[in-house]
PAVO-393336 format. One record per residue: residue number from 0; residue in three letters; y, z, x of N, C-alpha, C in turn. Coordinates in Angstrom, 2 decimals. Each point is the difference from the previous one (the first is absolute). Last residue first. Example, Ala and Ser with C-alpha at 12.3 -4.5 7.8 and 13.67 -1.06 7.14 Angstrom:
1/ser/-2.25/7.08/12.85/1.19/0.06/0.82/1.09/0.73/-0.77 $
0/ala/-5.72/-0.07/0.29/1.19/0.00/-0.89/1.20/0.00/0.90 $
//
This chain:
234/thr/-14.43/-2.32/-16.92/-1.04/1.02/0.14/-1.17/-0.54/0.80 $
233/arg/5.70/-0.91/-1.05/-1.30/-0.53/0.40/-1.00/1.14/0.18 $
232/leu/4.77/0.41/-0.97/-0.94/0.09/-1.13/-1.39/-0.51/0.35 $
231/val/3.54/-0.24/3.17/-0.20/1.42/-0.33/-1.03/0.15/-1.09 $
230/lys/1.38/-4.33/1.19/-0.82/0.58/1.06/-0.30/1.48/-0.30 $
229/glu/2.88/-2.43/-2.85/-1.35/-0.54/-0.12/-0.94/0.58/1.05 $
228/lys/4.62/1.20/0.09/-0.69/0.52/-1.17/-1.43/-0.48/-0.10 $
227/leu/3.08/-1.59/3.42/-0.58/1.32/0.23/-0.87/0.46/-1.16 $
226/arg/2.82/-4.08/0.72/-1.45/-0.09/-0.18/-0.70/1.34/0.20 $
225/glu/4.73/-0.73/0.61/-0.29/-0.32/-1.41/-1.49/-0.13/-0.28 $
224/arg/1.80/0.76/4.46/-0.01/1.20/-0.83/-0.32/-0.28/-1.47 $
223/pro/-1.93/-2.96/4.15/1.26/0.12/-0.75/-0.09/1.16/-0.98 $
222/leu/-2.95/0.10/4.49/-0.05/-0.48/-1.38/1.36/0.14/-0.66 $
221/his/-1.89/1.28/4.48/0.94/-1.12/-0.07/0.04/-0.61/-1.41 $
220/arg/-2.71/3.87/0.96/1.12/0.19/0.92/1.03/-1.13/-0.08 $
219/ile/-4.37/1.26/-2.39/1.22/-0.45/-0.67/1.22/0.05/0.92 $
218/asp/-5.69/0.07/-0.44/1.00/0.08/1.06/1.29/-0.60/-0.55 $
217/ser/-4.43/2.32/-2.53/1.00/-1.06/0.02/1.01/0.24/1.11 $
216/gly/-3.79/2.80/-1.71/-0.42/-1.01/0.97/0.97/-1.15/0.13 $
215/asn/0.16/4.23/-2.74/-0.31/-1.29/-0.62/-0.52/-1.05/0.97 $
214/val/1.04/4.62/1.38/-0.57/0.11/-1.34/-0.48/-1.35/-0.53 $
213/ile/2.16/0.27/4.30/-1.20/0.85/-0.01/-0.69/-0.04/-1.35 $
212/tyr/4.16/-2.24/0.49/-1.08/-0.67/0.73/-1.29/0.80/-0.04 $
211/ile/3.90/1.88/-1.81/-0.50/-1.07/-0.87/-1.15/-0.74/0.68 $
210/val/2.16/3.21/2.56/-0.68/0.67/-1.12/-0.61/-1.05/-0.93 $
209/phe/2.74/-1.44/3.51/-1.38/0.27/0.41/-0.77/0.79/-1.05 $
208/glu/4.62/-0.92/-0.62/-0.77/-1.25/-0.05/-1.46/0.24/0.35 $
207/ala/3.04/3.57/0.44/-0.28/-0.29/-1.41/-0.84/-1.27/-0.14 $
206/val/1.56/1.12/4.27/-1.04/0.95/-0.41/-0.39/-0.27/-1.45 $
205/asn/3.59/-2.45/1.64/-1.26/-0.46/0.60/-1.15/0.92/-0.37 $
204/val/4.35/1.23/-1.26/-0.51/-1.08/-0.84/-1.32/-0.53/0.55 $
203/ala/2.28/3.13/2.56/-0.54/0.65/-1.20/-0.59/-1.05/-0.94 $
202/his/2.24/-1.54/3.79/-1.29/0.61/0.39/-0.64/0.71/-1.20 $
201/asp/4.32/-1.80/-0.59/-0.98/-1.07/0.17/-1.38/0.56/0.36 $
200/gly/3.66/2.98/-0.26/-0.39/-0.48/-1.33/-1.06/-1.08/0.09 $
199/ile/1.83/1.41/3.99/-0.82/1.09/-0.55/-0.47/-0.38/-1.40 $
198/arg/3.04/-2.88/2.06/-1.36/-0.15/0.53/-0.92/1.11/-0.49 $
197/glu/4.59/0.18/-1.09/-0.61/-1.14/-0.68/-1.45/-0.18/0.45 $
196/ile/2.55/3.19/2.22/-0.32/0.45/-1.36/-0.68/-1.11/-0.78 $
195/ala/1.63/-1.06/4.24/-1.15/0.90/0.13/-0.44/0.49/-1.37 $
194/lys/3.91/-2.56/0.27/-1.18/-0.84/0.21/-1.26/0.86/0.12 $
193/ala/4.07/2.24/-0.29/-0.28/-0.66/-1.27/-1.23/-0.89/0.11 $
192/met/1.64/2.02/3.90/-0.64/0.99/-0.87/-0.38/-0.62/-1.34 $
191/phe/2.48/-2.59/3.02/-1.37/0.16/0.49/-0.77/1.01/-0.86 $
190/leu/4.53/-0.49/-0.92/-0.71/-1.22/-0.40/-1.45/0.06/0.46 $
189/tyr/2.93/3.42/1.33/-0.39/0.15/-1.39/-0.75/-1.24/-0.50 $
188/asp/1.78/-0.16/4.32/-1.06/1.02/-0.05/-0.50/0.18/-1.43 $
187/leu/3.67/-2.77/0.63/-1.23/-0.66/0.43/-1.16/0.98/0.03 $
186/gly/4.28/1.68/-0.96/-0.49/-0.84/-1.10/-1.29/-0.71/0.36 $
185/thr/2.32/2.48/3.28/-0.69/0.88/-0.94/-0.59/-0.81/-1.15 $
184/ser/2.59/-2.42/3.00/-1.16/0.54/0.71/-0.83/0.90/-0.92 $
183/ile/4.17/-1.71/-1.64/-1.07/-1.02/0.09/-1.25/0.56/0.67 $
182/ser/4.54/1.97/-1.08/-1.26/0.56/-0.54/-1.18/-0.95/0.17 $
181/trp/4.65/-0.93/1.16/-0.48/1.05/0.92/-1.34/0.60/-0.46 $
180/pro/2.48/-3.29/-2.65/-0.76/-0.56/1.13/-0.55/1.04/0.96 $
179/ala/1.55/-0.17/-5.14/0.03/1.05/1.03/-0.82/-0.45/1.21 $
178/thr/0.51/-2.81/-3.79/1.24/0.76/-0.15/0.15/1.10/1.05 $
177/ser/-3.90/-2.72/-0.12/1.13/-0.92/0.06/1.33/0.73/-0.06 $
176/met/-4.11/2.28/-0.54/0.24/-0.31/1.40/1.17/-0.96/0.16 $
175/asp/-1.38/1.16/-4.37/0.51/1.20/0.70/0.33/-0.32/1.45 $
174/ala/-2.03/-3.38/-2.65/1.37/0.27/-0.44/0.60/1.18/0.76 $
173/ile/-4.50/-1.01/0.76/0.84/-1.07/0.55/1.46/0.24/-0.37 $
172/leu/-3.16/2.87/-1.89/0.13/0.24/1.44/0.92/-1.04/0.64 $
171/arg/-1.25/-0.45/-4.55/1.00/1.06/0.18/0.27/0.23/1.50 $
170/arg/-3.39/-3.04/-1.06/1.30/-0.53/-0.45/1.11/1.04/0.19 $
169/val/-4.41/1.34/0.89/0.46/-0.94/1.02/1.36/-0.58/-0.38 $
168/phe/-2.16/2.79/-3.13/0.49/0.76/1.16/0.55/-0.93/1.07 $
167/ala/-2.05/-1.89/-3.79/1.29/0.61/-0.37/0.58/0.76/1.17 $
166/gly/-4.32/-1.81/0.52/1.01/-1.05/-0.06/1.38/0.55/-0.32 $
165/phe/-3.59/2.98/-0.12/0.23/-0.43/1.38/1.09/-1.07/0.03 $
164/glu/-1.55/1.42/-4.15/0.87/1.01/0.59/0.33/-0.36/1.45 $
163/glu/-3.05/-2.77/-2.21/1.32/-0.14/-0.61/0.99/1.01/0.57 $
162/asp/-4.52/0.20/1.31/0.63/-1.18/0.57/1.41/-0.18/-0.56 $
161/ile/-2.63/3.37/-1.83/0.39/0.36/1.37/0.73/-1.17/0.65 $
160/ala/-1.90/-0.69/-4.23/1.21/0.83/-0.09/0.49/0.42/1.37 $
159/lys/-4.14/-2.34/-0.59/1.17/-0.89/-0.04/1.30/0.79/-0.03 $
158/asp/-4.39/1.96/-0.36/0.53/-0.11/1.36/1.24/-0.89/0.05 $
157/asp/-2.80/0.72/-3.93/1.15/0.90/0.17/0.62/-0.11/1.39 $
156/lys/-4.00/-2.41/-1.17/1.14/-0.52/-0.76/1.25/0.83/0.28 $
155/met/-4.03/1.37/1.89/0.36/-1.28/0.59/1.18/-0.63/-0.71 $
154/ile/-1.92/3.95/-1.73/0.71/0.28/1.26/0.49/-1.30/0.62 $
153/gln/-2.80/-0.24/-3.75/1.37/0.38/-0.37/0.84/0.28/1.24 $
152/ala/-4.61/-0.86/0.53/0.71/-1.22/-0.38/1.46/0.31/-0.35 $
151/ala/-2.87/3.62/0.89/0.24/-0.76/1.22/0.80/-1.26/-0.31 $
150/ala/-1.49/2.64/-3.57/1.09/0.67/0.70/0.36/-0.76/1.27 $
149/ala/-3.69/-1.54/-2.34/1.19/-0.21/-0.81/1.22/0.62/0.67 $
148/val/-4.32/0.66/1.87/0.54/-1.34/0.27/1.26/-0.28/-0.81 $
147/asp/-2.49/4.47/1.99/0.66/-0.43/-1.24/0.67/-1.35/0.24 $
146/met/-2.72/3.66/2.60/-0.42/-1.40/-0.09/0.51/-0.62/-1.31 $
145/arg/0.96/4.45/1.90/-0.63/-0.18/-1.31/-0.59/-1.39/-0.17 $
144/ala/2.21/1.25/4.06/-0.84/1.16/-0.29/-0.78/-0.19/-1.30 $
143/phe/3.23/-3.23/1.24/-1.19/-0.07/0.85/-0.95/1.15/-0.33 $
142/ala/4.13/-0.03/-2.15/-0.82/-1.10/-0.52/-1.28/-0.14/0.82 $
141/asp/3.18/3.06/1.50/-0.62/0.50/-1.22/-0.91/-1.06/-0.61 $
140/leu/2.58/-1.21/3.68/-1.04/0.92/0.43/-0.74/0.57/-1.20 $
139/ala/3.69/-2.70/-0.86/-1.06/-0.81/0.59/-1.16/0.88/0.45 $
138/arg/3.93/2.06/-1.63/-0.77/-0.61/-1.09/-1.15/-0.86/0.54 $
137/his/3.03/1.92/3.10/-0.77/1.05/-0.69/-0.88/-0.58/-1.09 $
136/leu/2.94/-2.94/2.17/-1.05/0.44/0.92/-0.87/1.06/-0.66 $
135/ile/3.77/-1.39/-2.33/-1.03/-1.04/-0.03/-1.15/0.36/0.94 $
134/gln/3.77/2.83/-0.03/-0.72/0.08/-1.26/-1.14/-1.01/-0.08 $
133/leu/2.89/-0.14/3.72/-0.80/1.21/0.04/-0.83/0.15/-1.27 $
132/ala/3.09/-3.53/0.23/-1.11/-0.24/0.92/-0.93/1.21/0.06 $
131/met/3.96/0.41/-2.50/-0.94/-0.92/-0.65/-1.22/-0.25/0.87 $
130/glu/3.53/2.53/1.79/-0.70/0.77/-1.03/-1.02/-0.88/-0.72 $
129/gly/2.76/-2.13/3.15/-0.90/0.95/0.64/-0.80/0.81/-1.00 $
128/ala/3.41/-2.89/-1.53/-1.16/-0.77/0.47/-1.02/0.92/0.66 $
127/asn/4.06/1.93/-1.29/-0.77/-0.40/-1.18/-1.26/-0.74/0.41 $
126/lys/3.08/1.11/3.37/-0.71/1.19/-0.49/-0.87/-0.34/-1.21 $
125/leu/2.75/-3.38/1.63/-1.02/0.30/1.00/-0.82/1.21/-0.44 $
124/glu/3.77/-1.22/-2.50/-1.14/-0.89/-0.27/-1.14/0.24/0.98 $
123/val/3.99/2.47/0.66/-0.64/0.39/-1.26/-1.20/-0.89/-0.32 $
122/ile/3.31/0.41/3.93/-1.45/-0.22/0.07/-0.72/0.36/-1.31 $
121/gln/5.00/-1.44/2.86/-0.51/0.64/-1.22/-1.49/-0.34/-0.13 $
120/ile/3.65/0.25/4.39/-1.09/-0.69/-0.69/-0.46/0.81/-1.21 $
119/ala/3.35/1.09/3.49/0.48/-0.42/-1.32/-1.09/-0.68/-0.82 $
118/ser/-1.80/3.25/3.66/1.31/-0.65/0.02/0.42/-0.35/-1.41 $
117/ala/-3.51/3.89/2.64/0.21/-1.11/-0.92/1.42/-0.53/0.08 $
116/gly/-1.70/2.57/4.40/-0.23/0.15/-1.44/0.35/-1.23/-0.80 $
115/gly/0.09/0.72/4.96/1.09/0.68/-0.71/-0.15/0.09/-1.49 $
114/asp/-3.06/-1.73/3.51/1.24/-0.78/0.11/1.15/0.61/-0.79 $
113/gln/-4.40/1.85/-0.07/0.47/0.09/1.39/1.33/-0.73/0.20 $
112/asp/-2.17/-0.31/-4.21/0.46/1.37/0.22/0.58/0.16/1.41 $
111/ile/-2.04/-4.06/-1.09/1.26/0.13/-0.74/0.60/1.38/0.23 $
110/arg/-4.23/-0.78/1.77/1.01/-0.72/0.75/1.37/0.10/-0.68 $
109/lys/-3.74/1.82/-2.19/0.33/0.79/1.19/1.10/-0.68/0.81 $
108/leu/-1.75/-2.29/-3.64/0.86/1.10/-0.45/0.38/0.90/1.17 $
107/arg/-3.05/-3.46/0.76/1.33/-0.55/-0.25/0.96/1.10/-0.43 $
106/arg/-4.49/1.18/0.57/0.61/-0.32/1.30/1.39/-0.57/-0.18 $
105/ala/-2.61/0.89/-3.86/0.42/1.24/0.66/0.70/-0.28/1.32 $
104/ile/-1.92/-3.62/-2.30/1.16/0.51/-0.74/0.54/1.25/0.69 $
103/lys/-3.96/-1.73/1.69/1.13/-0.86/0.35/1.28/0.46/-0.72 $
102/arg/-4.08/2.10/-1.08/0.48/0.42/1.32/1.20/-0.83/0.43 $
101/ala/-2.16/-1.22/-3.94/0.68/1.28/-0.20/0.57/0.51/1.32 $
100/glu/-2.69/-3.81/0.16/1.31/-0.32/-0.59/0.81/1.28/-0.26 $
99/asp/-4.45/0.38/1.53/0.85/-0.54/1.06/1.41/-0.27/-0.53 $
98/gly/-3.27/1.24/-3.08/0.43/1.14/0.79/0.89/-0.42/1.15 $
97/ala/-2.01/-3.32/-2.50/1.04/0.63/-0.81/0.54/1.24/0.71 $
96/arg/-3.64/-2.11/1.93/1.22/-0.80/0.19/1.15/0.54/-0.84 $
95/glu/-4.25/1.95/-0.47/0.50/0.29/1.35/1.30/-0.76/0.26 $
94/leu/-2.22/-0.89/-4.01/0.58/1.33/-0.02/0.57/0.37/1.37 $
93/asn/-2.35/-4.06/-0.45/1.28/-0.06/-0.72/0.68/1.36/-0.03 $
92/thr/-4.29/-0.20/1.83/0.93/-0.72/0.87/1.37/-0.09/-0.65 $
91/val/-3.48/1.79/-2.48/0.45/0.97/1.00/0.95/-0.65/1.00 $
90/cys/-1.96/-2.77/-3.29/0.96/0.95/-0.58/0.50/1.00/1.03 $
89/lys/-3.42/-3.08/1.14/1.31/-0.67/-0.10/1.06/0.94/-0.57 $
88/ser/-4.42/1.59/0.25/0.47/-0.27/1.35/1.39/-0.63/-0.03 $
87/thr/-2.19/0.62/-4.07/0.44/1.28/0.55/0.56/-0.18/1.40 $
86/ala/-2.02/-3.68/-2.12/1.33/0.27/-0.53/0.55/1.32/0.53 $
85/met/-4.41/-1.19/1.13/0.92/-0.93/0.63/1.44/0.27/-0.46 $
84/leu/-3.43/2.55/-1.98/0.12/0.30/1.42/1.02/-0.90/0.69 $
83/leu/-1.04/-0.79/-4.54/0.68/1.28/0.15/0.23/0.33/1.47 $
82/arg/-2.55/-3.78/-1.10/1.42/-0.23/-0.27/0.79/1.28/0.19 $
81/leu/-4.64/0.29/0.29/0.54/-0.67/1.18/1.49/-0.27/-0.19 $
80/asp/-2.26/1.83/-3.62/0.03/0.98/1.10/0.58/-0.62/1.26 $
79/arg/-0.74/-2.74/-3.84/1.18/0.86/-0.12/0.09/1.01/1.14 $
78/ala/-3.39/-3.64/1.21/0.79/-0.03/-1.23/1.18/0.97/0.05 $
77/ala/-3.61/1.29/3.53/0.26/-1.30/-0.61/0.90/0.19/-1.22 $
76/pro/-1.76/2.70/5.07/0.38/-0.02/-1.42/0.27/-1.42/-0.50 $
75/gln/-2.20/2.51/4.21/0.05/-1.40/-0.40/0.34/-0.15/-1.50 $
74/arg/-0.60/4.06/3.06/-0.37/-0.16/-1.40/-0.07/-1.44/-0.48 $
73/arg/1.19/1.47/4.59/-1.18/0.78/-0.40/-0.50/-0.35/-1.41 $
72/ala/3.95/-2.09/1.93/-1.15/-0.26/0.88/-1.26/0.70/-0.48 $
71/ile/4.08/0.76/-2.28/-0.45/-1.38/-0.20/-1.24/-0.28/0.84 $
70/val/2.08/4.18/0.57/-0.63/-0.10/-1.32/-0.54/-1.41/-0.24 $
69/thr/2.50/0.76/3.92/-1.29/0.71/0.05/-0.75/-0.14/-1.32 $
68/asn/4.39/-1.69/0.27/-0.92/-0.83/0.80/-1.39/0.63/0.07 $
67/ile/3.38/2.51/-2.06/-0.35/-1.17/-0.81/-0.98/-0.89/0.74 $
66/glu/1.82/3.64/2.32/-0.97/0.45/-1.00/-0.45/-1.16/-0.90 $
65/asp/3.41/-0.82/3.13/-1.26/0.26/0.70/-1.09/0.42/-0.98 $
64/asp/4.35/-0.52/-1.67/-0.60/-1.30/0.33/-1.32/0.17/0.73 $
63/val/2.48/3.89/-0.95/-0.52/-0.59/-1.23/-0.67/-1.35/0.29 $
62/glu/2.14/2.21/3.60/-1.17/0.75/-0.46/-0.62/-0.63/-1.24 $
61/ile/4.07/-1.76/1.68/-1.12/-0.31/0.89/-1.27/0.69/-0.47 $
60/glu/3.95/1.02/-2.31/-0.36/-1.40/-0.22/-1.21/-0.40/0.84 $
59/met/1.92/4.26/0.65/-0.79/-0.07/-1.22/-0.45/-1.43/-0.29 $
58/arg/2.94/0.82/3.62/-1.35/0.52/0.29/-0.90/-0.13/-1.23 $
57/asn/4.51/-1.20/-0.50/-0.66/-0.93/0.91/-1.43/0.45/0.29 $
56/leu/2.75/2.86/-2.49/-0.44/-1.14/-0.78/-0.73/-1.01/0.86 $
55/arg/2.08/3.65/2.09/-1.21/0.42/-0.71/-0.57/-1.14/-0.83 $
54/gln/4.09/-0.66/2.11/-1.06/0.03/1.00/-1.33/0.42/-0.63 $
53/glu/3.81/0.14/-2.68/-0.33/-1.39/0.29/-1.12/-0.09/1.03 $
52/ala/1.84/4.21/-1.06/-0.85/-0.48/-1.08/-0.43/-1.44/0.24 $
51/glu/3.10/1.95/2.96/-1.33/0.58/0.19/-0.97/-0.49/-1.06 $
50/arg/4.51/-1.27/-0.42/-0.60/-0.62/1.19/-1.40/0.52/0.26 $
49/ile/2.52/1.96/-3.44/-0.35/-1.37/-0.37/-0.68/-0.70/1.17 $
48/his/1.72/4.28/0.76/-1.15/0.08/-0.90/-0.48/-1.40/-0.38 $
47/leu/3.97/0.41/2.46/-1.17/0.26/0.86/-1.27/0.09/-0.83 $
46/phe/4.06/-0.47/-2.35/-0.26/-1.20/0.81/-1.25/0.18/0.85 $
45/val/1.65/3.70/-2.35/-0.69/-0.94/-0.90/-0.35/-1.28/0.75 $
44/thr/2.55/3.11/2.33/-1.33/0.56/-0.25/-0.82/-0.93/-0.89 $
43/glu/4.56/-1.03/0.84/-0.85/-0.25/1.16/-1.42/0.51/-0.20 $
42/asp/3.55/-1.79/-3.69/-0.57/1.28/0.42/-0.99/-0.27/1.13 $
41/phe/4.36/-2.45/-3.23/-1.05/-0.09/1.03/-0.44/1.39/0.43 $
40/ala/2.01/-1.58/-4.85/0.35/0.79/1.18/-1.16/-0.05/1.00 $
39/asp/0.19/-2.88/-3.89/1.13/0.88/-0.31/0.44/0.81/1.22 $
38/leu/-3.75/-2.85/0.18/1.13/-0.87/-0.28/1.25/0.81/-0.31 $
37/met/-4.40/1.88/0.73/0.96/0.01/1.10/1.12/-1.02/-0.17 $
36/asp/-3.66/0.36/-3.07/0.83/1.20/-0.11/1.08/0.01/1.09 $
35/leu/-3.30/-3.35/0.09/1.01/-0.26/-1.02/0.93/1.20/-0.18 $
34/ser/-3.70/0.40/2.91/0.98/-0.93/0.57/1.11/-0.30/-0.99 $
33/ala/-3.57/2.68/-1.44/0.80/0.70/1.00/1.07/-0.91/0.60 $
32/ala/-3.14/-1.85/-3.04/0.90/0.93/-0.69/0.92/0.71/0.99 $
31/val/-3.38/-2.73/1.77/1.02/-0.81/-0.65/1.02/0.90/-0.69 $
30/gln/-3.72/2.11/1.96/0.84/-0.63/1.02/1.16/-0.76/-0.63 $
29/ser/-3.32/1.81/-2.79/0.86/1.07/0.53/0.94/-0.55/1.07 $
28/glu/-3.20/-2.95/-1.79/0.98/0.38/-1.03/0.96/1.06/0.53 $
27/val/-3.62/-1.16/2.71/1.03/-1.04/0.00/1.07/0.31/-1.04 $
26/leu/-3.73/2.79/0.12/0.80/0.20/1.21/1.13/-1.02/0.07 $
25/gly/-3.15/-0.39/-3.45/0.85/1.17/-0.22/0.90/0.27/1.19 $
24/gly/-3.20/-3.42/0.37/1.04/-0.36/-0.94/0.96/1.15/-0.27 $
23/met/-3.85/0.74/2.61/0.98/-0.78/0.73/1.18/-0.35/-0.89 $
22/glu/-3.54/2.02/-2.08/0.66/0.98/0.88/1.07/-0.70/0.84 $
21/leu/-2.75/-2.65/-2.65/0.99/0.69/-0.82/0.73/1.08/0.79 $
20/leu/-3.51/-2.30/2.13/1.09/-0.93/-0.30/1.09/0.69/-0.80 $
19/lys/-3.89/2.41/0.84/0.81/-0.12/1.21/1.16/-0.97/-0.21 $
18/ser/-3.14/0.49/-3.45/0.78/1.23/0.14/0.91/-0.07/1.23 $
17/ser/-3.04/-3.49/-0.73/1.07/-0.05/-0.99/0.91/1.23/0.10 $
16/leu/-3.83/-0.09/2.68/0.96/-0.99/0.45/1.18/-0.11/-0.95 $
15/leu/-3.59/2.76/-1.21/0.72/0.58/1.12/1.08/-0.96/0.51 $
14/asn/-2.97/-1.48/-3.35/0.95/0.98/-0.53/0.85/0.63/1.11 $
13/leu/-3.50/-2.90/1.23/1.07/-0.74/-0.67/1.07/0.94/-0.54 $
12/ala/-3.85/1.91/1.87/0.79/-0.64/1.05/1.17/-0.77/-0.60 $
11/ala/-3.13/1.93/-2.92/0.80/1.05/0.64/0.90/-0.59/1.09 $
10/asp/-3.10/-2.83/-2.10/1.08/0.35/-0.92/0.92/1.06/0.60 $
9/phe/-3.86/-1.06/2.39/0.93/-1.13/0.03/1.19/0.28/-0.91 $
8/gln/-3.51/3.04/-0.01/0.75/0.11/1.26/1.02/-1.12/0.11 $
7/ser/-2.96/-0.03/-3.66/0.95/1.10/-0.14/0.83/0.16/1.27 $
6/ser/-3.39/-3.29/0.11/0.99/-0.31/-1.03/1.06/1.09/-0.11 $
5/pro/-3.77/0.48/3.01/0.99/-0.96/0.44/1.09/-0.25/-1.04 $
4/his/-3.52/3.82/1.23/0.66/-0.37/-1.26/1.13/-0.98/0.30 $
3/arg/-2.88/1.14/3.54/-0.82/0.50/-1.09/0.59/-0.38/-1.36 $
2/asp/0.36/-2.79/4.69/0.74/0.96/-0.79/-0.83/0.42/-1.20 $
1/ser/-0.82/-2.23/5.25/-0.49/0.10/-1.37/0.76/1.10/-0.73 $
0/met/0.71/-3.53/4.52/0.22/1.34/-0.57/-0.43/0.01/-1.45 $
//
């Protein structure tokens, strides 16, 4: 196949893929926000919306990966363009999985509602962790949109706060279940939700890591956090 303006068409294809990734990201953000809102009161309509959005995310992931394969086969990209394509594929996978975690939260909340609603479990740290995960996800998508490696590196450092809130919640949960054994079933549901929130933060961090990979060519997925600065400053 002969393209009249291969360079401009290639750039358009890359821009389209980035736009689709950000569209997916926006859908995941809405899923996570909706699931967190139901921590206060379960809503069947919202639950169904989250489930439908998750199915849409699955379709979008397949569409983006198919388009990436087509672009690679037709254009044979190299260097940063190839990194962008490969990282985009991995990012959409992380976004789809974050959407799965939002659906898991919604399913647990539905079960709690069917069992009679909230118990003696206190969930303030769970809510805090959820808000942090949502913020980090938003910032990771913004860093991808701007290819901002400094912002991406900061996200990786800030993710520690989610882990701290998760630990605080688990300690409180154990104490609550010890004093109110009848709440153990509900407490376990909340524990699964806390793990889902932690994973959403992890998926957001993965997106941030790929921003640095695209821009600097540095794979920092297993790099100690104290060495982040030298990789971010690499040109």
